[in-house]
C-alpha positions as CSV (number, residue, x, y, z in Angstrom):
1,X,3.5,1.7,-2.1
2,X,7.1,2.4,-1.6
3,X,9.7,0.7,-3.7
4,X,10.4,-1.9,-1.0
5,X,13.6,-3.3,-2.7
6,X,15.1,0.2,-2.7
7,X,14.2,0.7,1.0
8,X,15.9,-2.5,1.9
9,X,19.0,-1.4,0.0
10,X,18.9,2.0,1.7
11,X,18.6,0.2,5.1
12,X,21.9,-1.6,4.3
13,X,23.6,1.5,2.9
14,X,22.5,4.2,5.4
15,X,21.0,7.5,4.2
16,X,24.1,9.4,5.3
17,X,26.2,7.4,2.9
18,X,24.2,8.4,-0.2
19,X,26.2,10.7,-2.5
20,X,25.0,14.2,-3.2
21,X,23.2,14.3,-6.5
22,X,20.7,16.4,-8.4
23,X,17.6,15.1,-10.3
24,X,18.0,15.2,-14.0
25,X,21.8,15.3,-13.9
26,X,23.8,12.6,-15.7
27,X,25.1,9.6,-13.6
28,X,27.1,6.5,-14.4
29,X,26.3,4.1,-11.5
30,X,23.3,2.3,-10.1
31,X,23.8,3.7,-6.6
32,X,21.5,5.8,-4.6
33,X,22.0,9.6,-4.1
34,X,20.4,12.4,-2.3
35,X,19.5,16.0,-2.7
36,X,18.1,18.4,-0.1
37,X,14.7,16.7,0.2
38,X,14.7,13.4,-1.7
39,X,16.5,10.1,-2.1
40,X,17.6,9.6,-5.8
41,X,18.5,6.6,-7.9
42,X,20.6,6.4,-11.0
43,X,18.4,5.1,-13.8
44,X,18.9,5.3,-17.6
45,X,22.0,7.5,-17.1
46,X,20.3,10.2,-15.0
47,X,19.5,10.8,-11.4
48,X,15.8,10.4,-10.7
49,X,13.9,11.1,-7.5
50,X,12.7,7.9,-5.8
51,X,11.1,9.0,-2.5
52,X,11.3,11.7,0.0
53,X,13.9,11.5,2.8
54,X,11.1,11.4,5.3
55,X,9.5,8.4,3.6
56,X,12.9,6.6,3.3
57,X,13.9,7.3,6.9
58,X,10.6,6.1,8.2
59,X,10.7,2.9,6.2
60,X,14.4,2.2,7.0
61,X,13.6,2.8,10.7
62,X,10.8,0.3,10.5
63,X,13.0,-2.4,8.9
64,X,15.8,-1.7,11.4
65,X,13.5,-2.0,14.3
66,X,12.0,-5.2,13.1
67,X,15.5,-6.7,12.5
68,X,16.6,-5.7,16.1
69,X,13.5,-7.3,17.5
70,X,14.1,-10.5,15.6
71,X,17.7,-10.6,16.7
72,X,16.9,-10.0,20.4
73,X,17.2,-13.3,22.3
74,X,14.3,-14.2,24.5
75,X,14.8,-13.6,28.2
76,X,15.7,-16.5,30.4
77,X,12.9,-17.8,32.5
78,X,13.0,-16.7,36.2
79,X,12.5,-19.6,38.6
80,X,9.7,-18.9,41.2
81,X,11.0,-17.8,44.6
82,X,10.9,-20.3,47.5
83,X,8.6,-19.2,50.3
84,X,7.4,-20.7,53.5
85,X,4.7,-18.0,54.1
86,X,1.1,-18.6,53.1
87,X,0.0,-17.2,49.7
88,X,-1.7,-13.8,49.7
89,X,-4.1,-12.3,47.3
90,X,-2.5,-9.8,44.9
91,X,-4.1,-7.3,42.5
92,X,-4.7,-8.5,38.9
93,X,-1.9,-7.5,36.5
94,X,-2.3,-6.5,32.8
95,X,-0.9,-8.6,30.0
96,X,0.1,-8.0,26.4
97,X,-1.3,-11.3,25.2
98,X,-3.3,-10.8,22.0
99,X,-6.9,-12.0,22.4
100,X,-7.9,-15.1,20.4
101,X,-10.5,-13.8,18.0
102,X,-13.5,-15.8,16.9
103,X,-13.6,-16.4,13.1
104,X,-15.8,-14.0,11.1
105,X,-16.4,-13.7,7.3
106,X,-14.6,-10.9,5.5
107,X,-16.2,-8.6,2.9
108,X,-13.1,-6.5,1.8
109,X,-9.3,-6.8,1.9
110,X,-6.4,-4.4,1.6
111,X,-2.7,-4.9,1.5
112,X,-0.2,-2.2,2.5
113,X,3.5,-1.7,2.7
114,X,4.1,-4.3,5.4
115,X,0.6,-4.8,6.8
116,X,-2.8,-6.0,5.7
117,X,-6.4,-5.3,6.7
118,X,-9.9,-6.7,6.2
119,X,-13.5,-5.5,6.6
120,X,-15.5,-8.1,8.6
121,X,-19.1,-9.1,8.1
122,X,-20.1,-7.2,11.3
123,X,-18.6,-4.0,9.7
124,X,-15.6,-3.9,12.1
125,X,-12.0,-4.1,10.8
126,X,-9.1,-6.3,11.5
127,X,-5.4,-5.7,10.6
128,X,-2.1,-7.7,10.9
129,X,1.5,-7.3,10.1
130,X,3.8,-4.3,10.9
131,X,2.5,-2.0,13.6
132,X,5.6,0.1,14.2
133,X,3.7,3.4,13.5
134,X,0.3,2.1,14.8
135,X,-1.0,1.2,11.4
136,X,-2.8,-1.8,12.8
137,X,-5.1,0.5,14.8
138,X,-5.1,-1.7,17.9
139,X,-3.6,1.0,20.2
140,X,-0.1,-0.5,20.1
141,X,3.0,-0.3,18.0
142,X,3.5,-4.1,17.9
143,X,3.9,-6.4,14.9
144,X,1.1,-9.0,14.7
145,X,1.2,-12.3,12.8
146,X,-2.5,-12.8,13.2
147,X,-5.4,-10.3,12.9
148,X,-6.2,-7.8,15.7
149,X,-9.3,-5.7,15.9
150,X,-9.0,-2.0,14.9
151,X,-10.0,-0.2,18.0
152,X,-13.4,1.7,18.2
153,X,-14.2,1.3,14.5
154,X,-17.6,0.1,13.2
155,X,-19.8,0.7,10.2
156,X,-16.8,0.1,7.9
157,X,-17.5,-0.4,4.2
158,X,-14.0,0.0,2.7
159,X,-10.4,-0.1,3.9
160,X,-7.2,1.3,2.4
161,X,-3.7,0.3,3.5
162,X,-0.8,2.6,2.6
163,X,2.9,2.3,3.2
164,X,2.8,3.0,7.0
165,X,-0.8,4.1,7.6
166,X,-4.4,2.9,7.0
167,X,-7.7,4.5,6.3
168,X,-11.4,3.4,6.5
169,X,-14.6,4.6,4.9
170,X,-17.6,4.3,7.1
171,X,-21.2,3.9,6.0
172,X,-22.0,7.5,7.1
173,X,-19.6,8.9,4.5
174,X,-16.8,9.8,7.0
175,X,-13.2,8.7,6.6
176,X,-11.0,7.6,9.5
177,X,-7.2,7.1,9.4
178,X,-4.4,5.8,11.7
179,X,-0.7,5.0,11.7
180,X,2.1,7.2,10.6
181,X,1.0,10.9,10.4
182,X,4.3,12.7,10.0
183,X,3.3,14.2,6.6
184,X,-0.3,14.9,7.6
185,X,-1.6,11.7,5.8
186,X,-4.2,11.0,8.6
187,X,-6.0,14.2,7.6
188,X,-7.0,15.4,11.1
189,X,-5.0,18.7,11.0
190,X,-2.0,17.1,12.8
191,X,1.3,15.5,12.0
192,X,1.2,13.2,14.9
193,X,1.1,9.4,14.4
194,X,-1.9,7.6,15.9
195,X,-2.3,4.0,16.9
196,X,-6.1,4.2,16.9
197,X,-8.4,5.8,14.3
198,X,-8.9,9.5,14.0
199,X,-11.5,11.2,11.8
200,X,-10.4,13.0,8.7
201,X,-11.5,16.6,8.8
202,X,-14.3,18.0,6.7
203,X,-15.3,14.8,4.8
204,X,-18.9,13.5,5.3
205,X,-19.9,12.3,1.9
206,X,-17.0,10.0,0.8
207,X,-17.7,7.1,-1.5
208,X,-14.2,5.6,-1.6
209,X,-10.7,6.0,0.0
210,X,-7.2,5.3,-1.0
211,X,-3.9,5.4,1.0
212,X,-0.5,5.8,-0.7
213,X,3.1,6.3,0.3
214,X,2.5,9.2,2.7
215,X,-0.7,10.7,1.3
216,X,-4.4,9.7,1.2
217,X,-7.3,10.6,-1.1
218,X,-11.1,10.1,-1.2
219,X,-13.8,10.4,-3.8
220,X,-17.0,12.2,-2.8
221,X,-20.7,11.7,-3.6
222,X,-20.7,14.8,-5.9
223,X,-17.8,13.3,-8.0
224,X,-15.1,15.4,-6.4
225,X,-11.7,14.3,-5.1
226,X,-10.0,15.4,-1.9
227,X,-6.3,14.5,-1.1
228,X,-4.1,15.2,2.0
229,X,-0.6,14.4,3.3
230,X,2.8,14.5,1.6
231,X,3.0,16.7,-1.5
232,X,6.6,17.2,-2.5
233,X,5.9,15.5,-5.9
234,X,2.6,17.4,-6.4
235,X,0.6,14.2,-5.5
236,X,-2.2,16.1,-3.9
237,X,-3.1,17.8,-7.2
238,X,-3.5,21.3,-5.8
239,X,-1.0,23.0,-8.1
240,X,1.4,23.4,-5.2
241,X,3.9,21.2,-3.4
242,X,3.3,21.9,0.3
243,X,2.2,19.0,2.5
244,X,-1.4,19.4,3.8
245,X,-2.8,17.8,7.0
246,X,-6.4,18.4,6.0
247,X,-8.2,17.4,2.7
248,X,-7.6,19.6,-0.4
249,X,-9.8,19.7,-3.5
250,X,-8.4,18.4,-6.7
251,X,-9.7,20.2,-9.8
252,X,-10.7,17.6,-12.5
253,X,-12.3,18.1,-15.9
254,X,-15.1,15.6,-15.1
255,X,-16.5,13.8,-12.1
256,X,-14.3,11.0,-10.6
257,X,-15.6,7.5,-10.2
258,X,-12.4,6.2,-8.5
259,X,-9.1,7.5,-7.1
260,X,-5.8,5.7,-6.4
261,X,-2.9,7.0,-4.3
262,X,0.6,5.6,-5.2
263,X,3.9,6.2,-3.6
264,X,4.2,9.8,-4.8
265,X,1.6,10.1,-7.5
266,X,-2.2,9.8,-7.8
267,X,-4.6,8.7,-10.5
268,X,-8.4,9.0,-11.0
269,X,-10.9,7.3,-13.3
270,X,-13.4,9.8,-14.6
271,X,-17.0,9.5,-15.5
272,X,-16.4,10.1,-19.2
273,X,-14.1,7.1,-19.4
274,X,-10.8,9.0,-19.4
275,X,-8.2,8.8,-16.7
276,X,-6.0,11.6,-15.1
277,X,-2.9,11.4,-13.0
278,X,-0.7,13.9,-11.1
279,X,2.5,13.9,-9.0
280,X,5.9,12.5,-9.7
281,X,6.6,11.2,-13.2
282,X,10.2,10.0,-13.5
283,X,9.1,6.7,-15.0
284,X,6.1,7.9,-17.0
285,X,3.7,6.9,-14.3
286,X,1.3,9.8,-15.2
287,X,0.9,8.3,-18.6
288,X,0.9,11.7,-20.5
289,X,3.9,10.9,-22.8
290,X,6.2,12.8,-20.6
291,X,8.6,12.3,-17.6
292,X,7.9,15.7,-16.1
293,X,6.1,15.9,-12.7
294,X,2.8,17.7,-12.6
295,X,1.1,19.1,-9.5
296,X,-2.2,19.3,-11.4
297,X,-4.0,16.5,-13.2
298,X,-3.0,15.5,-16.7
299,X,-4.8,13.2,-19.1
300,X,-3.5,9.6,-19.5
301,X,-2.9,9.0,-23.2
302,X,-4.7,6.0,-24.6
303,X,-7.4,5.5,-22.0
304,X,-11.0,6.2,-23.1
305,X,-13.0,3.6,-21.2
306,X,-11.6,3.4,-17.7
307,X,-13.8,1.8,-15.0
308,X,-11.2,1.9,-12.2
309,X,-7.5,2.8,-11.6
310,X,-4.7,1.7,-9.4
311,X,-1.3,3.3,-8.6
312,X,1.8,1.5,-7.4
313,X,5.3,2.7,-6.5
314,X,6.1,4.1,-10.0
315,X,3.5,2.6,-12.3
316,X,-0.2,2.8,-12.8
317,X,-3.0,0.8,-14.3
318,X,-6.6,1.1,-15.5
319,X,-9.2,-1.6,-15.6
320,X,-11.3,-1.0,-18.8
321,X,-15.0,-1.4,-19.3
322,X,-14.5,-4.2,-21.8
323,X,-12.7,-6.4,-19.2
324,X,-9.1,-5.7,-20.4
325,X,-6.4,-3.7,-18.7
326,X,-3.8,-1.1,-19.5
327,X,-0.8,-0.1,-17.5
328,X,2.0,2.5,-17.8
329,X,5.1,3.8,-16.0
330,X,8.1,1.9,-14.6
331,X,8.5,-1.6,-16.1
332,X,11.9,-2.8,-14.8
333,X,10.4,-6.0,-13.6
334,X,7.6,-6.4,-16.1
335,X,5.0,-4.8,-13.8
336,X,3.3,-3.1,-16.8
337,X,2.6,-6.6,-18.2
338,X,3.3,-6.1,-21.8
339,X,6.0,-8.9,-22.0
340,X,8.8,-6.3,-22.0
341,X,10.9,-4.4,-19.4
342,X,10.8,-1.0,-21.1
343,X,9.2,1.9,-19.2
344,X,6.0,3.1,-20.8
345,X,4.8,6.8,-20.6
346,X,1.4,6.1,-22.2
347,X,-1.1,3.4,-21.6
348,X,-0.1,0.0,-22.8
349,X,-2.4,-3.1,-23.1
350,X,-1.6,-5.9,-20.6
351,X,-0.9,-9.1,-22.5
352,X,-3.1,-12.1,-22.4
353,X,-5.7,-10.6,-20.0
354,X,-9.4,-10.5,-20.4
355,X,-12.5,-10.7,-18.2
356,X,-10.9,-8.6,-15.5
357,X,-13.1,-7.6,-12.5
358,X,-10.4,-6.0,-10.3
359,X,-6.9,-4.7,-11.0
360,X,-4.4,-3.8,-8.2
361,X,-0.8,-2.5,-8.2
362,X,1.8,-3.3,-5.6
363,X,5.2,-1.6,-5.2
364,X,6.8,-3.4,-8.2
365,X,4.2,-5.9,-9.3
366,X,0.5,-6.1,-10.4
367,X,-2.4,-8.5,-9.9
368,X,-5.9,-9.0,-11.2
369,X,-9.0,-11.1,-10.6
370,X,-11.6,-12.2,-13.1
371,X,-11.7,-15.5,-14.9
372,X,-8.7,-16.4,-12.6
373,X,-6.3,-14.6,-10.2
374,X,-3.1,-13.5,-11.9
375,X,0.0,-11.5,-11.0
376,X,3.1,-10.3,-12.8
377,X,6.3,-8.3,-12.2
378,X,8.9,-8.6,-9.4
379,X,8.6,-11.9,-7.5
380,X,11.6,-11.9,-5.1
381,X,9.5,-12.6,-2.1
382,X,7.0,-14.9,-3.8
383,X,4.5,-12.0,-4.2
384,X,3.2,-13.4,-7.5
385,X,1.9,-16.5,-5.7
386,X,3.0,-18.9,-8.4
387,X,5.3,-21.0,-6.2
388,X,8.5,-19.5,-7.5
389,X,10.7,-16.4,-7.1
390,X,10.9,-15.8,-10.9
391,X,10.1,-12.4,-12.3
392,X,7.1,-12.6,-14.8
393,X,6.7,-10.1,-17.7
394,X,3.1,-11.1,-18.3
395,X,0.1,-12.3,-16.2
396,X,0.8,-15.6,-14.4
397,X,-1.9,-17.6,-12.5
398,X,-1.7,-17.6,-8.7
399,X,-1.3,-21.2,-7.7
400,X,-3.2,-23.1,-5.0
401,X,-5.8,-20.7,-3.9
402,X,-8.1,-22.5,-1.4
403,X,-11.2,-21.1,-3.2
404,X,-11.9,-18.7,-6.1
405,X,-10.7,-15.1,-5.6
406,X,-13.5,-12.6,-5.6
407,X,-11.1,-9.6,-5.1
408,X,-7.4,-9.0,-4.7
409,X,-5.1,-6.4,-3.2
410,X,-1.3,-6.0,-3.8
411,X,0.9,-4.4,-1.2
412,X,4.7,-3.7,-0.9
413,X,5.9,-7.2,-1.6
414,X,2.8,-9.3,-0.7
415,X,-0.7,-9.7,-1.9
416,X,-4.0,-10.8,-0.3
417,X,-7.2,-12.1,-1.9
418,X,-10.8,-12.2,-0.6
419,X,-12.1,-15.7,-1.5
420,X,-15.5,-16.8,-2.5
421,X,-16.1,-18.4,1.0
422,X,-15.3,-15.0,2.6
423,X,-12.0,-16.2,4.0
424,X,-8.8,-14.3,3.1
425,X,-5.5,-15.8,1.8
426,X,-2.2,-14.0,1.5
427,X,1.2,-14.7,-0.1
428,X,4.7,-13.1,-0.6
429,X,6.7,-11.3,2.0
430,X,5.7,-12.3,5.5
431,X,8.6,-11.0,7.6
432,X,6.4,-8.5,9.5
433,X,3.5,-10.9,9.9
434,X,1.6,-9.4,7.0
435,X,0.4,-12.8,5.7
436,X,-1.6,-13.2,8.9
437,X,-1.2,-17.0,9.4
438,X,0.7,-16.9,12.7
439,X,4.2,-16.9,11.3
440,X,6.8,-14.3,10.1
441,X,7.9,-16.4,7.1
442,X,7.5,-15.7,3.4
443,X,5.1,-17.9,1.4
444,X,5.3,-18.3,-2.4
445,X,1.8,-19.7,-2.6
446,X,-1.4,-18.5,-0.8
447,X,-2.0,-19.3,2.9
448,X,-5.3,-18.7,4.8
449,X,-5.3,-15.8,7.3
450,X,-6.2,-16.8,10.8
451,X,-9.7,-16.0,12.3
452,X,-11.2,-14.9,9.0
453,X,-13.8,-16.9,7.1
């Protein structure tokens, strides 16, 4: 997920106003800069790459378009014309009214940059929130504050929501993606955006899928990993930095059991219990005791019993087989969860957390489920779900869930949970409708998503 706070700031500043800078050079401000290909931020006295210009421009455009739409006054109603002639029969006209969906139980949930999706009990998919690039999959580019059906998709077993695109794994082992395709992240050999699903080329044995800032990855039945899309940071793991619009093989030292795509880096949990990451590393998000980017996988220091991994904007986490969790990378807002705000370039144990069954990283925060649902890190939009806007440096219980959370997914600045009654509840930033309850307002505590459950 992209660093949403930075994107909002860039939206106010304007990309053209960013000063010319160079990654690694010294700086003395907290402003944004730019080089030929990236937006940079001054951190710890040096310029560091934050995201590509393409990612920043797309996200700023999305925020600006949403703001314009919100500021546009509704048209004045037109009075019906007076007529003395008899009425005549006219052809039916089309309407943009969203159909009212019947309620269905959900089986999976995924939170993206400004949108959310769920797998339904009939193996279809529903999405809600920002649709500017078609990431809701309903054939439109409209924002939706309640769920809409993803067009033409069935047999879905898993969903992944990225910054501006979405992907689905079907029961036949194929992967389908939709939304922003400008970096090739839809995997169909094209850089066109699509508002309905397209099949990812050459994948027929996928076992999981993950969507990041502008790239996507999948694990295969043979333990392999394939990635596609943006690659300026080396996040595809191919040893090169050229974007690819079809899946590319990642060479790992062992079979992968899970893969997670972040903003501009990727991590995998391996069958031998270790974890590996690749891509950008300015905040130590690769976990290899370095801040140097790597276009090939490097071992995460201190992880020997990984069961799953998750990758955020500039931090990463692993759920361990003993029910504990470790995180590493950027920790400005306490998203690593070790009760500090120091960046960590090796795996660090999350404080006060045990019995974890799922771990998920948002842009600048982290959540888990297990004995209870907990979140920590940045809370400016209420994305920690504790009823406040206070940053938390260690796990804090999500307040007021309508039922126990069986799984959880963290997005840009919001989170959603699948509940034990197969309904879905979301909280945090709701300005694009991504909370799914019929409003565009933020919520600091969970609210049920319409037509699910």
